N, C-alpha and C positions, 0 to 999 in steps of 0.2 A: 504494500500500500504506500502511495506517495505521501510525503509530508505535507501538512497543511500550510497555507501561506503564513499564518501567524508563527508557527514553529520555525519556518525558514527565516522569518524576520528576526526572531529572537536569536537564532544561531548566527545570523549576520551581525547583529549588534555585539554579541560575545566575541566573534572573530575580529571585528574591527577594534574593540577594546584591547584584546590580546595582541593584536598587531603592533600597537603603540606602547602598551604597558610593558615594563620590564627592561626596556632598553637602558635605563639608568639604575637597574638593580631589582626593585620590587615589582614582580610581575602581576601583583594584585592592585597596583595603583599607577596612576599617571603622574609623573613629575611635571613641573612647569614646562620644561623643555619638551617632554613627550606630548603634553597638551597642545603646545604651540605647533608641533609637527602635525598632530592630528588636525587641528583647525586649519592650518595652511594647506593641507593635502585634501582632507575629506570635505571641508567646508570652505574651500578657497573662494568661491563666489561671494560668500559672506564677508570674509576677512580682507579681500583685496582692496575694497574701497573704504575701509575703516581706518581711523587713526591708529597708530601703532599701540597705543595703550589699551585698546578695547579688549584684546585677548587677556591682558593682565587683569583688567577689572572683572572680566567674566570668570577667570580662575578664582579670584578672591571671593566673588559672590557664590560660586559653586562649592568652594571648599568649606563646608559647613563646620567641620571640626578644627579648622585652621591649622592643619598639619603640613601645609604646603604641597599637598598631593591630592589627587582625586581618586577615590575608590569607585567601584562600579556603580554604587547607588548614587553618588554625586554626579558621575558621568551620565547616568540615566536621567537625572534632573535636567541636564542640558538637552538631551534628546527629547524628553517629554515636553520641555518648554518650546522647542522648535516645532515639534509636532502640533502642539496646541496653537501656536501662532499661524502655522500653515492651514490648519483646520479653520480657524477663525477667518482667515483671509478668503478661503474657499467659500465659506458660508456667506460672507459679505458680498462676494462676487456673484454668487447664485441668486441672492436676494435682490440685487440691484438690476437684474435682467428683466 
């Protein structure tokens, strides 16, 4: 039986997190450098027209326990926030038609 779309999405999120986490030691967390690499690669369209400090500010806001790293839950807060923003934009666009 093939995997369901939601299962594939979860696997993809895990794979992306693991691709960047651990380059600086802890494979369960993203360091600031790893987070910057993630943002500049995976979300380049978002970061390319932003001021250089936006990624730093995002990291600080997402780092709920202030340990200077993002664990998977903190990473998911970013992904969830982006998904909510995209959903809200989609809803507004369909309502204005």
